[in-house]
VOKE-93940 format. One record per residue (C-alpha): chain; y, z, x. Coordinates in Angstrom, 2 decimals. Example, Ala and Ser with C-alpha at 12.3 -4.5 7.8 and 13.67 -1.06 7.14 Angstrom:
<pts>
<pt "A"; <-4.50; 7.80; 12.30>>
<pt "A"; <-1.06; 7.14; 13.67>>
</pts>
This chain:
<pts>
<pt "A"; <216.81; 147.62; 3.87>>
<pt "A"; <216.73; 145.30; 6.72>>
<pt "A"; <216.94; 142.26; 4.27>>
<pt "A"; <219.70; 143.80; 2.38>>
<pt "A"; <221.94; 144.44; 5.45>>
<pt "A"; <220.95; 141.19; 7.24>>
<pt "A"; <221.89; 138.98; 4.08>>
<pt "A"; <225.45; 140.22; 3.88>>
<pt "A"; <227.96; 137.58; 4.46>>
<pt "A"; <229.44; 138.92; 7.63>>
<pt "A"; <225.70; 139.36; 9.21>>
<pt "A"; <223.92; 136.25; 7.78>>
<pt "A"; <226.09; 133.79; 9.76>>
<pt "A"; <224.53; 134.34; 13.08>>
<pt "A"; <221.23; 132.54; 13.76>>
<pt "A"; <219.82; 135.53; 15.51>>
<pt "A"; <220.21; 137.46; 12.31>>
<pt "A"; <218.64; 134.77; 10.28>>
<pt "A"; <215.38; 135.04; 12.42>>
<pt "A"; <215.47; 138.91; 12.25>>
<pt "A"; <216.01; 138.54; 8.35>>
<pt "A"; <212.76; 136.40; 7.93>>
<pt "A"; <210.89; 138.61; 10.39>>
<pt "A"; <211.75; 141.51; 8.00>>
<pt "A"; <210.56; 139.40; 5.05>>
<pt "A"; <207.22; 138.63; 6.59>>
<pt "A"; <206.58; 142.45; 7.67>>
<pt "A"; <207.61; 143.86; 4.08>>
<pt "A"; <205.02; 141.39; 2.40>>
<pt "A"; <202.45; 142.60; 4.78>>
<pt "A"; <203.10; 146.28; 3.97>>
<pt "A"; <203.40; 145.92; 0.57>>
<pt "A"; <200.03; 144.10; 0.09>>
<pt "A"; <198.49; 146.73; 2.16>>
<pt "A"; <199.29; 149.46; -0.27>>
<pt "A"; <196.76; 148.54; -3.06>>
<pt "A"; <194.16; 147.97; -0.26>>
<pt "A"; <194.69; 151.40; 1.24>>
<pt "A"; <194.62; 153.14; -2.32>>
<pt "A"; <191.27; 151.39; -3.16>>
<pt "A"; <189.60; 151.64; 0.28>>
<pt "A"; <190.57; 155.25; 0.92>>
<pt "A"; <191.04; 156.94; -2.30>>
<pt "A"; <189.05; 155.06; -5.14>>
<pt "A"; <186.10; 153.66; -3.12>>
<pt "A"; <184.70; 156.75; -1.62>>
<pt "A"; <184.65; 158.26; -5.14>>
<pt "A"; <183.14; 155.35; -6.86>>
<pt "A"; <181.17; 153.30; -4.32>>
<pt "A"; <182.10; 150.17; -6.31>>
<pt "A"; <181.48; 147.07; -4.21>>
<pt "A"; <182.19; 144.70; -6.94>>
<pt "A"; <182.83; 140.90; -6.78>>
<pt "A"; <186.43; 141.33; -7.79>>
<pt "A"; <186.87; 144.02; -4.81>>
<pt "A"; <185.17; 141.49; -2.33>>
<pt "A"; <187.46; 138.67; -3.51>>
<pt "A"; <190.75; 140.79; -3.16>>
<pt "A"; <189.41; 141.91; 0.30>>
<pt "A"; <189.03; 138.16; 1.27>>
<pt "A"; <192.54; 137.50; 0.08>>
<pt "A"; <193.90; 140.51; 1.68>>
<pt "A"; <192.42; 139.75; 5.05>>
<pt "A"; <193.78; 136.04; 4.90>>
<pt "A"; <197.29; 136.93; 3.39>>
<pt "A"; <198.02; 139.66; 6.04>>
<pt "A"; <196.75; 137.59; 8.88>>
<pt "A"; <198.91; 134.58; 7.91>>
<pt "A"; <202.14; 136.35; 7.36>>
<pt "A"; <201.41; 138.51; 10.44>>
<pt "A"; <201.06; 135.48; 12.40>>
<pt "A"; <204.17; 134.28; 10.91>>
<pt "A"; <205.76; 137.45; 12.16>>
<pt "A"; <204.52; 136.69; 15.67>>
<pt "A"; <206.03; 133.13; 15.55>>
<pt "A"; <209.35; 134.58; 14.46>>
<pt "A"; <209.26; 137.22; 17.47>>
<pt "A"; <208.63; 134.53; 19.78>>
<pt "A"; <211.09; 132.45; 18.60>>
<pt "A"; <213.79; 135.26; 18.72>>
<pt "A"; <212.77; 135.73; 22.35>>
<pt "A"; <213.06; 132.04; 23.26>>
<pt "A"; <216.26; 131.73; 21.30>>
<pt "A"; <217.83; 134.66; 23.19>>
<pt "A"; <216.71; 133.37; 26.54>>
<pt "A"; <218.41; 130.00; 25.98>>
<pt "A"; <221.46; 131.71; 24.64>>
<pt "A"; <221.80; 133.74; 27.92>>
<pt "A"; <220.16; 131.13; 30.42>>
<pt "A"; <222.25; 128.31; 29.13>>
<pt "A"; <225.46; 130.12; 27.78>>
<pt "A"; <227.62; 127.06; 28.62>>
<pt "A"; <225.61; 124.90; 26.24>>
<pt "A"; <224.27; 127.56; 23.72>>
<pt "A"; <226.56; 125.89; 20.95>>
<pt "A"; <224.59; 122.65; 21.49>>
<pt "A"; <221.09; 124.24; 21.97>>
<pt "A"; <221.13; 127.07; 19.45>>
<pt "A"; <222.34; 125.53; 16.40>>
<pt "A"; <222.02; 126.14; 12.61>>
<pt "A"; <219.41; 123.20; 12.28>>
<pt "A"; <217.17; 124.40; 15.01>>
<pt "A"; <217.32; 127.88; 13.59>>
<pt "A"; <215.97; 126.34; 10.40>>
<pt "A"; <213.18; 124.47; 12.14>>
<pt "A"; <212.14; 127.35; 13.98>>
<pt "A"; <211.96; 129.50; 10.79>>
<pt "A"; <210.12; 126.77; 8.85>>
<pt "A"; <207.62; 126.25; 11.77>>
<pt "A"; <207.10; 129.93; 11.82>>
<pt "A"; <205.58; 129.79; 8.35>>
<pt "A"; <203.96; 126.33; 8.46>>
<pt "A"; <201.95; 127.06; 11.59>>
<pt "A"; <200.00; 130.20; 10.81>>
<pt "A"; <197.95; 128.78; 7.96>>
<pt "A"; <196.92; 125.90; 10.49>>
<pt "A"; <195.92; 128.56; 13.12>>
<pt "A"; <194.08; 130.67; 10.73>>
<pt "A"; <191.86; 127.70; 9.65>>
<pt "A"; <188.88; 128.90; 11.77>>
<pt "A"; <189.04; 132.39; 10.03>>
<pt "A"; <189.06; 130.55; 6.47>>
<pt "A"; <185.74; 129.01; 7.47>>
<pt "A"; <184.06; 131.99; 9.20>>
<pt "A"; <184.52; 134.86; 6.82>>
<pt "A"; <182.86; 134.68; 3.31>>
<pt "A"; <181.62; 137.16; 0.47>>
<pt "A"; <177.81; 138.08; 1.10>>
<pt "A"; <175.61; 139.63; -1.32>>
<pt "A"; <172.96; 142.36; -0.90>>
<pt "A"; <170.33; 143.89; -2.92>>
<pt "A"; <170.30; 147.65; -3.20>>
<pt "A"; <168.15; 150.04; -5.02>>
<pt "A"; <168.71; 153.97; -5.74>>
<pt "A"; <167.60; 156.35; -8.30>>
<pt "A"; <169.47; 154.79; -11.16>>
<pt "A"; <167.91; 151.29; -10.46>>
<pt "A"; <168.73; 148.27; -8.51>>
<pt "A"; <171.53; 145.63; -8.18>>
<pt "A"; <173.58; 143.41; -6.24>>
<pt "A"; <176.77; 144.50; -4.13>>
<pt "A"; <179.35; 142.22; -2.47>>
<pt "A"; <180.64; 142.64; 0.81>>
<pt "A"; <182.76; 140.54; 3.17>>
<pt "A"; <181.21; 139.25; 6.38>>
<pt "A"; <181.31; 136.63; 9.13>>
<pt "A"; <179.06; 133.75; 9.58>>
<pt "A"; <178.20; 134.57; 13.23>>
<pt "A"; <176.03; 131.78; 13.69>>
<pt "A"; <177.34; 128.54; 15.59>>
<pt "A"; <180.38; 127.60; 17.73>>
<pt "A"; <182.78; 128.03; 14.92>>
<pt "A"; <182.53; 131.86; 15.11>>
<pt "A"; <183.40; 131.71; 18.96>>
<pt "A"; <186.23; 129.25; 18.26>>
<pt "A"; <187.69; 131.64; 15.73>>
<pt "A"; <187.92; 134.61; 18.24>>
<pt "A"; <189.33; 132.29; 20.86>>
<pt "A"; <192.10; 131.10; 18.54>>
<pt "A"; <192.77; 134.52; 17.43>>
<pt "A"; <192.82; 136.31; 20.55>>
<pt "A"; <194.28; 133.58; 23.11>>
<pt "A"; <196.58; 131.47; 20.89>>
<pt "A"; <197.69; 133.98; 18.38>>
<pt "A"; <197.78; 137.00; 20.41>>
<pt "A"; <197.54; 136.65; 24.34>>
<pt "A"; <199.66; 133.53; 24.61>>
<pt "A"; <202.67; 134.93; 22.74>>
<pt "A"; <202.46; 138.07; 24.61>>
<pt "A"; <202.20; 136.59; 28.03>>
<pt "A"; <205.43; 134.39; 27.15>>
<pt "A"; <207.12; 137.52; 25.64>>
<pt "A"; <206.20; 139.47; 28.84>>
<pt "A"; <207.77; 136.85; 31.10>>
<pt "A"; <211.17; 136.51; 28.87>>
<pt "A"; <211.24; 140.37; 28.62>>
<pt "A"; <211.21; 140.62; 32.51>>
<pt "A"; <213.78; 137.91; 32.58>>
<pt "A"; <216.14; 139.78; 30.21>>
<pt "A"; <215.77; 143.00; 32.05>>
<pt "A"; <216.73; 141.02; 35.27>>
<pt "A"; <219.62; 139.58; 33.20>>
<pt "A"; <220.86; 143.20; 32.05>>
<pt "A"; <220.68; 144.29; 35.65>>
<pt "A"; <222.84; 141.39; 36.84>>
<pt "A"; <225.27; 142.04; 34.04>>
<pt "A"; <225.56; 145.67; 35.09>>
<pt "A"; <226.27; 144.56; 38.68>>
<pt "A"; <228.67; 142.06; 37.28>>
<pt "A"; <230.57; 144.67; 35.46>>
<pt "A"; <230.88; 146.83; 38.28>>
<pt "A"; <232.49; 144.00; 40.39>>
<pt "A"; <234.89; 143.47; 37.53>>
<pt "A"; <235.91; 147.08; 37.50>>
<pt "A"; <236.56; 146.77; 41.09>>
<pt "A"; <238.54; 143.61; 40.73>>
<pt "A"; <240.59; 145.19; 37.93>>
<pt "A"; <242.38; 147.05; 40.45>>
<pt "A"; <244.82; 144.03; 40.43>>
<pt "A"; <247.48; 144.74; 37.49>>
<pt "A"; <247.76; 141.08; 36.61>>
<pt "A"; <243.94; 140.77; 36.31>>
<pt "A"; <243.52; 144.04; 34.11>>
<pt "A"; <244.05; 142.34; 30.86>>
<pt "A"; <241.43; 139.64; 31.41>>
<pt "A"; <238.94; 142.05; 32.86>>
<pt "A"; <239.01; 144.22; 29.86>>
<pt "A"; <238.38; 141.31; 27.60>>
<pt "A"; <235.64; 139.91; 29.47>>
<pt "A"; <234.26; 143.64; 29.93>>
<pt "A"; <234.14; 143.80; 25.96>>
<pt "A"; <232.39; 140.56; 25.50>>
<pt "A"; <229.59; 141.60; 28.14>>
<pt "A"; <229.05; 144.82; 26.39>>
<pt "A"; <228.55; 143.14; 23.21>>
<pt "A"; <226.03; 140.57; 24.84>>
<pt "A"; <224.21; 143.50; 26.53>>
<pt "A"; <223.76; 145.49; 23.02>>
<pt "A"; <222.31; 142.23; 21.57>>
<pt "A"; <219.99; 141.92; 24.58>>
<pt "A"; <219.03; 145.55; 24.72>>
<pt "A"; <218.11; 145.75; 20.95>>
<pt "A"; <216.07; 142.44; 21.19>>
<pt "A"; <214.44; 143.41; 24.29>>
<pt "A"; <213.15; 146.86; 22.31>>
<pt "A"; <211.96; 144.55; 19.70>>
<pt "A"; <210.04; 142.51; 22.19>>
<pt "A"; <208.53; 145.57; 24.01>>
<pt "A"; <207.56; 147.26; 20.81>>
<pt "A"; <205.81; 143.92; 19.93>>
<pt "A"; <203.94; 143.82; 23.17>>
<pt "A"; <202.56; 147.40; 22.79>>
<pt "A"; <201.31; 146.68; 19.42>>
<pt "A"; <199.87; 143.32; 19.71>>
<pt "A"; <198.40; 143.27; 23.46>>
<pt "A"; <195.61; 145.67; 22.63>>
<pt "A"; <194.42; 143.53; 19.81>>
<pt "A"; <194.32; 140.35; 21.55>>
<pt "A"; <192.16; 141.99; 24.51>>
<pt "A"; <189.68; 143.38; 22.07>>
<pt "A"; <189.53; 139.92; 20.25>>
<pt "A"; <189.03; 138.33; 23.69>>
<pt "A"; <186.10; 140.66; 24.65>>
<pt "A"; <184.79; 139.93; 21.14>>
<pt "A"; <184.75; 136.23; 21.92>>
<pt "A"; <183.16; 136.80; 25.35>>
<pt "A"; <180.55; 139.41; 24.53>>
<pt "A"; <179.56; 138.24; 20.98>>
<pt "A"; <178.94; 139.63; 17.45>>
<pt "A"; <177.46; 142.78; 18.78>>
<pt "A"; <180.76; 143.92; 20.60>>
<pt "A"; <182.69; 143.01; 17.49>>
<pt "A"; <180.68; 145.10; 14.96>>
<pt "A"; <180.16; 148.03; 17.21>>
<pt "A"; <183.58; 148.34; 19.17>>
<pt "A"; <186.36; 146.24; 17.45>>
<pt "A"; <185.67; 147.75; 14.03>>
<pt "A"; <186.15; 151.23; 15.45>>
<pt "A"; <189.59; 150.30; 16.65>>
<pt "A"; <190.31; 148.19; 13.38>>
<pt "A"; <192.19; 150.87; 11.69>>
<pt "A"; <194.30; 151.59; 14.71>>
<pt "A"; <195.12; 147.98; 15.09>>
<pt "A"; <196.35; 147.86; 11.24>>
<pt "A"; <198.47; 151.09; 12.00>>
<pt "A"; <200.02; 149.59; 14.97>>
<pt "A"; <200.96; 146.40; 13.36>>
<pt "A"; <202.45; 148.11; 10.29>>
<pt "A"; <204.30; 150.37; 12.66>>
<pt "A"; <205.80; 147.44; 14.39>>
<pt "A"; <207.23; 146.22; 11.30>>
<pt "A"; <208.36; 149.52; 9.70>>
<pt "A"; <210.21; 150.82; 12.89>>
<pt "A"; <212.60; 147.90; 13.26>>
<pt "A"; <215.04; 149.44; 10.79>>
<pt "A"; <215.36; 152.62; 12.85>>
<pt "A"; <215.61; 150.40; 15.85>>
<pt "A"; <218.45; 148.39; 14.50>>
<pt "A"; <220.43; 151.41; 13.27>>
<pt "A"; <220.07; 153.24; 16.64>>
<pt "A"; <221.04; 150.19; 18.84>>
<pt "A"; <223.49; 148.14; 16.74>>
<pt "A"; <226.87; 149.37; 15.75>>
<pt "A"; <227.50; 146.45; 13.43>>
<pt "A"; <224.25; 146.93; 11.50>>
<pt "A"; <225.12; 150.74; 10.95>>
<pt "A"; <228.63; 149.81; 9.78>>
<pt "A"; <227.47; 147.07; 7.47>>
<pt "A"; <224.53; 149.37; 6.11>>
<pt "A"; <227.08; 152.18; 5.52>>
<pt "A"; <229.48; 149.79; 3.57>>
<pt "A"; <226.55; 148.59; 1.44>>
<pt "A"; <225.60; 152.10; 0.47>>
<pt "A"; <229.38; 152.96; -0.32>>
<pt "A"; <229.79; 149.85; -2.16>>
<pt "A"; <226.66; 150.50; -4.28>>
<pt "A"; <227.60; 153.99; -5.01>>
<pt "A"; <231.51; 153.77; -5.42>>
<pt "A"; <231.95; 150.26; -6.69>>
<pt "A"; <232.68; 151.34; -10.29>>
<pt "A"; <235.62; 153.43; -9.13>>
<pt "A"; <237.37; 150.65; -6.93>>
<pt "A"; <239.69; 147.92; -8.31>>
<pt "A"; <238.28; 144.50; -8.75>>
<pt "A"; <239.95; 143.00; -5.49>>
<pt "A"; <238.63; 140.98; -2.68>>
<pt "A"; <237.21; 143.32; 0.00>>
<pt "A"; <238.97; 143.56; 3.59>>
<pt "A"; <235.65; 142.43; 5.15>>
<pt "A"; <235.39; 139.16; 2.91>>
<pt "A"; <238.91; 138.10; 4.00>>
<pt "A"; <238.52; 139.19; 7.54>>
<pt "A"; <235.21; 137.06; 7.70>>
<pt "A"; <236.92; 134.06; 6.75>>
<pt "A"; <239.07; 134.15; 9.85>>
<pt "A"; <236.62; 135.34; 12.45>>
<pt "A"; <233.70; 133.75; 14.62>>
<pt "A"; <230.22; 134.19; 13.71>>
<pt "A"; <228.79; 137.28; 15.36>>
<pt "A"; <225.25; 138.46; 15.97>>
<pt "A"; <223.87; 141.82; 14.87>>
<pt "A"; <225.56; 144.16; 17.47>>
</pts>
């Protein structure tokens, strides 16, 4: 639904909406790929105890695929925060700094960088075999495990916890605090404008400025909610990863594994809740989604003429999501 709304003509023009669209694409592929993994692990595997080679191969693919796309989601969230920071901090030069070309570069880099950062994980985790025997005989079972010998194992945890998790969280924390301060200053500015509007000659100008400030504040508040939700879901995993790198494989197997399902749940929640967030905080998103539903259900009853929104969009400036 996020992709369907954000690709509409009146939404897709703004660079921020392009970043949000590709964030939704990365999240939806992670969640879709997680469905067969959950069905097999929680429904089929307890019944069959089938640790086949094909299952081990799929588990290896699941781990790498989910990590690459989730890292891309992290990069896009970071790009979103930096983009908004530049747009507010350097508002007089935002038309030069926040261009379509730079937005495309940010999106492309967000999908190229993750496979490079995940190279240590590719080299550490592999399929292992184990001989087992029971009343029905003996045989080989296949499972996914890490090669925890050598420095590459430690490098993997440092890259995963510090570069992929904690560093983006630190940057987002600083930007989030700055955005909160910017919102506070904007509220103070609006109060001053309301006092100034007592002069009749300035009333029209003040109303126009107040409307623009409210639109900017709605955008900032929504993106701030996205960033804070990201911090809540990603920071604990980064801390656990850092402790695994410091304390070694024993901590990873005894403690990190216990919270693995919770970490997965938080990551999936982070991607799934954005639609509710956009609907609750963005009037334009709600209107576009409503038009999309109405158009889909009632298009066959309407005459084949150009829509009002299409003609209106040709004569209006590009707007961001709220």
